[in-house]
C-alpha positions in Angstrom: -7.3 6.9 -1.8 -5.0 4.1 -0.9 -6.8 0.8 0.0 -5.4 -2.5 1.2 -7.7 -5.2 1.3 -7.2 -8.5 3.0 -8.0 -11.8 1.0 -10.8 -12.4 3.4 -12.2 -8.8 3.0 -11.8 -9.3 -0.8 -14.1 -12.5 -0.7 -16.5 -10.9 1.8 -17.1 -7.8 -0.2 -17.5 -9.9 -3.6 -20.2 -12.0 -1.8 -22.0 -8.9 -0.4 -21.9 -7.1 -3.9 -23.3 -10.4 -5.5 -26.2 -10.5 -2.8 -26.7 -6.7 -3.3 -27.1 -7.2 -7.1 -29.5 -10.0 -6.4 -31.7 -7.9 -4.2 -31.3 -5.0 -6.5 -32.7 -7.2 -9.4 -35.5 -8.7 -7.5 -37.0 -5.5 -6.3 -38.7 -2.5 -8.2 -36.5 -0.5 -10.5 -37.4 2.8 -8.8 -37.0 1.9 -5.3 -33.8 0.9 -3.5 -34.2 -2.6 -2.5 -30.8 -3.3 -1.2 -30.8 -4.3 2.7 -28.9 -1.3 4.6 -27.1 -3.9 6.5 -25.3 -5.1 3.3 -24.6 -1.5 2.5 -23.2 -0.7 6.1 -20.9 -3.9 5.9 -19.4 -3.0 2.5 -18.8 0.7 3.6 -17.1 -0.9 7.0 -14.9 -3.2 4.8 -14.0 -0.3 2.5 -13.2 2.1 5.6 -11.0 -0.3 7.3 -9.1 -1.1 4.0 -8.5 2.6 3.5 -7.2 2.8 7.0 -4.8 0.2 6.6 -3.7 1.4 3.1 -3.0 5.0 4.7 -0.9 3.5 7.2 0.9 1.3 4.7 1.8 4.2 2.6 2.9 6.2 5.7 5.3 3.4 6.7 6.7 2.9 3.1 7.2 6.8 2.8 9.3 6.7 6.2 11.1 3.7 5.0 11.9 5.5 1.7 13.2 8.6 3.4 15.5 6.4 5.9 16.7 4.6 2.8 17.6 7.7 0.9 19.3 9.1 4.1 21.4 5.9 4.4 22.4 6.0 0.8 23.5 9.5 1.2 25.7 8.8 4.2 27.2 5.7 2.4 28.0 8.1 -0.7 29.8 10.5 1.8 31.6 7.7 3.2 32.6 6.3 -0.2 33.9 9.8 -1.4 36.0 10.3 1.8 37.4 6.9 1.8 39.9 4.8 -0.1 40.7 1.2 -1.0 38.7 -1.6 0.4 36.6 0.8 2.6 35.6 2.7 -0.4 34.5 -0.4 -2.2 32.6 -1.5 0.8 30.9 1.9 1.1 29.8 1.8 -2.8 28.4 -1.7 -2.3 26.4 -0.4 0.6 25.2 2.7 -1.1 24.0 0.7 -4.1 22.1 -1.7 -1.6 20.4 1.3 -0.2 19.6 2.8 -3.6 18.2 -0.5 -4.7 16.0 -0.6 -1.6 14.7 2.8 -2.2 13.8 1.9 -5.8 11.9 -1.2 -4.6 10.0 1.0 -2.0 9.3 3.5 -4.8 7.8 0.8 -7.0 5.8 -0.4 -4.0 4.2 3.0 -3.4 3.4 3.4 -6.8 0.8 0.6 -6.4 -1.2 2.9 -4.2 -1.4 5.9 -6.4 
């Protein structure tokens, strides 16, 4: 699942996990001694981060498909023109392809 934590969420989750670890060490080995409020807050943070991650992936996929369509359009323009217009279309196509590669790299972070 893709997750996107904010810096504050990372700090808060770290603090909560440390707190849960202390509670776990302080209690009986055979009994769950971690406060349910701590567990609930960690789950809430995880849930929000997953929702944010899914939204970011969806937006990146939308932008990737748009960049690919724009590159294809520029390629058609390049092939059907000549002279300075062709050179400008080639530069535009290369920019769109570069944008698509950048978005693909970003998408790989979520997999």
